[in-house]
C-alpha positions in Angstrom: -21.6 11.7 -21.0 -21.1 10.5 -17.4 -18.0 11.7 -15.5 -15.7 8.7 -14.2 -13.9 8.5 -11.1 -10.8 6.2 -10.2 -10.5 4.8 -6.9 -7.1 3.2 -6.3 -6.2 1.1 -3.3 -2.5 0.3 -2.0 -2.5 -3.1 -0.4 0.2 -3.1 2.6 -1.4 -1.5 5.5 -4.4 -0.4 3.5 -6.1 -3.7 2.5 -5.2 -5.6 5.4 -2.8 -5.6 8.4 0.3 -6.7 6.4 2.6 -4.3 8.0 2.6 -6.3 11.2 3.3 -9.5 9.1 6.1 -7.3 7.1 7.4 -6.4 10.2 7.4 -9.8 11.8 9.0 -11.6 8.6 11.5 -8.8 8.3 12.6 -9.2 12.1 13.2 -12.8 11.6 15.5 -12.2 8.7 17.8 -9.8 10.4 18.0 -12.7 13.2 18.4 -15.4 10.8 20.4 -14.1 8.1 22.3 -11.2 9.5 22.5 -12.2 13.4 21.1 -9.1 14.3 18.6 -8.8 17.1 16.4 -6.1 18.8 15.0 -4.8 15.6 11.6 -3.1 16.1 8.7 -2.3 13.9 9.2 0.9 14.1 12.6 0.6 12.7 11.2 -0.1 9.3 8.8 3.2 9.0 11.1 5.1 6.6 10.7 2.6 4.4 7.0 2.0 4.4 5.3 2.0 0.8 8.9 1.9 -0.7 9.1 -1.7 -1.6 11.0 -4.7 0.1 14.4 -3.4 -0.5 13.9 0.0 0.9 11.9 -1.5 3.9 14.7 -3.7 4.8 17.3 -0.8 4.2 15.4 1.7 6.5 15.8 -0.8 9.6 19.5 -1.2 8.8 20.3 2.5 8.8 18.4 3.0 12.1 20.8 0.4 13.5 24.0 1.6 11.8 24.2 -1.3 9.3 25.8 -1.4 5.9 24.3 -4.3 3.7 25.7 -5.2 0.4 23.8 -5.8 -2.4 23.9 -9.4 -2.2 22.6 -9.3 1.4 19.9 -6.8 0.5 18.8 -9.4 -2.3 18.9 -12.6 0.2 17.1 -10.7 2.8 14.1 -9.4 0.6 13.7 -12.9 -0.9 13.7 -14.5 2.2 11.7 -12.1 3.8 8.7 -12.8 1.0 9.3 -16.4 2.1 8.7 -15.7 5.6 5.7 -13.6 4.5 4.1 -16.2 2.6 4.5 -18.7 5.1 2.8 -16.7 8.1 -0.2 -15.8 5.5 -0.5 -19.5 4.7 -0.6 -20.4 8.5 -2.9 -17.4 9.8 -5.8 -15.8 8.6 -5.5 -12.1 7.5 -8.9 -10.7 7.1 -9.4 -7.2 5.2 -9.4 -4.4 7.6 -13.0 -3.1 8.4 -14.7 -1.0 5.7 -12.2 -2.2 2.9 -14.6 -4.5 1.2 -17.8 -2.7 1.7 -16.1 0.5 0.3 -14.7 -1.7 -2.7 -18.2 -3.3 -3.3 -20.1 -0.3 -3.2 -17.8 1.4 -5.9 -17.9 -1.7 -8.1 -21.6 -1.4 -8.2 -21.7 2.3 -9.4 -21.3 3.0 -13.3 -19.3 6.0 -12.7 -16.4 4.3 -10.6 -13.4 2.3 -11.7 -11.2 0.5 -9.3 -7.3 -0.2 -9.2 -5.0 -2.0 -6.9 -1.5 -0.4 -6.9 1.3 -1.7 -5.0 5.1 -1.5 -4.7 5.1 -5.2 -3.7 5.5 -8.1 -6.0 2.8 -9.8 -7.6 3.0 -13.1 -5.4 3.1 -11.4 -2.3 0.4 -8.9 -3.1 -2.0 -11.5 -4.5 -1.6 -13.7 -1.6 -2.7 -10.8 0.7 -5.7 -10.0 -1.7 -6.8 -13.6 -1.9 -6.8 -14.0 2.0 -8.5 -10.7 2.1 -11.2 -11.9 -0.3 -10.9 -8.7 -2.3 -12.4 -8.9 -5.6 -9.3 -7.7 -7.6 -10.2 -9.4 -10.8 -12.6 -6.7 -11.3 -10.0 -4.0 -10.9 -7.0 -2.9 -12.6 -4.0 -4.2 -10.9 -0.5 -3.0 -11.0 2.5 -4.3 -8.8 6.1 -2.8 -8.2 7.7 -4.7 -11.2 5.5 -2.9 -13.8 7.4 0.6 -12.8 10.8 1.7 -12.9 10.4 4.0 -10.0 8.9 3.2 -6.3 7.2 5.7 -4.4 7.4 8.8 -3.6 7.7 8.7 -7.0 4.0 9.1 -9.0 4.7 6.5 -11.5 2.6 3.9 -9.8 -0.4 5.8 -9.7 0.0 7.5 -12.8 0.1 3.8 -14.5 -2.9 3.1 -12.6 -5.0 5.9 -13.6 -3.9 5.6 -17.1 -5.1 1.8 -17.3 -8.4 3.0 -16.0 -8.7 5.5 -18.5 -8.9 8.4 -16.0 -7.2 11.6 -15.3 -5.2 11.6 -12.3 -7.2 14.6 -11.1 -10.3 12.2 -11.1 -8.8 9.9 -9.0 -8.4 9.3 -5.2 -5.8 7.1 -3.7 -6.0 5.4 -0.4 -2.8 5.1 1.4 -1.2 4.5 4.7 2.3 6.0 4.6 4.0 9.4 4.0 5.5 8.0 0.9 2.4 6.9 -0.5 0.7 10.0 0.1 3.6 12.0 -1.7 3.4 9.7 -4.6 -0.5 10.2 -4.9 -0.1 14.2 -4.5 2.7 14.1 -7.0 0.5 12.1 -9.6 -2.1 14.9 -9.3 -4.8 12.9 -7.4 -6.3 13.3 -4.2 -5.3 11.1 -1.1 -7.3 9.5 1.6 -4.9 8.1 4.4 -5.9 5.8 6.8 -4.1 5.5 10.1 -3.5 1.9 10.0 0.4 1.9 10.1 1.5 5.3 11.5 0.1 8.2 13.1 -2.1 11.2 11.7 0.7 13.5 12.2 2.7 11.7 10.1 0.2 11.6 7.5 -0.8 15.2 7.2 -0.3 15.9 3.5 -3.2 13.8 2.9 -6.4 15.4 1.6 -8.5 13.5 4.2 -7.4 11.2 7.0 -9.5 8.4 8.7 -8.9 6.1 11.4 -10.9 3.3 9.4 -12.5 2.9 5.9 -15.7 2.5 7.5 -15.8 6.2 7.7 -15.6 6.4 3.7 -18.1 5.7 0.9 -18.1 6.6 -2.8 -19.7 9.7 -2.1 -16.7 10.6 0.2 -14.6 10.1 -3.0 -16.4 12.2 -5.3 -16.9 14.9 -2.8 -13.3 15.1 -2.2 -12.5 15.2 -5.9 -14.9 18.3 -6.2 -13.2 19.6 -3.2 -16.6 19.7 -1.3 -14.8 18.3 1.9 
């Protein structure tokens, strides 16, 4: 019987440069909704991979802001509206190597693929469509389908389960420390790509790369077998 391998992709910061769009949309909501200026992209770093609410809260903490639940709810709703508007007006191609890796893995009988994101269905699907990702050929999990967000492993455990593959036979591709912690806690291997933060911040990953152009399905199987 053929051994099956799972390849799980995060969306934001892995598929395309959505973190730049996330930051732009979020900076705008701080200005428009809260009247706060001077927010920078780096202010959101602690919230990377943890969903919209934690993303907003991260910058609020940096600037000493105490936001009510109502403010957070409004901010995340408006953030998604701004994000989708930017995506509608500007192209968002996939990062180099992403589609090539997906297509190579999809052509192999021993691979199953999944998309697993803390984001919403509407927001993540807009990104996947813009980047021309063949997500309909993959398992697809969003933040609404789990109770616990990263760094909790639930998202990746659900993805592995739906693929019918043990987490130990899966590799998660991530771009954030929270995502790496979630992947490792799930019992999967993790490849981190330095699209959103420095290699030093991704040190817990099993393999770090600057681009998915450096990764192919054989890299994934070797990592699972601990050959690299």
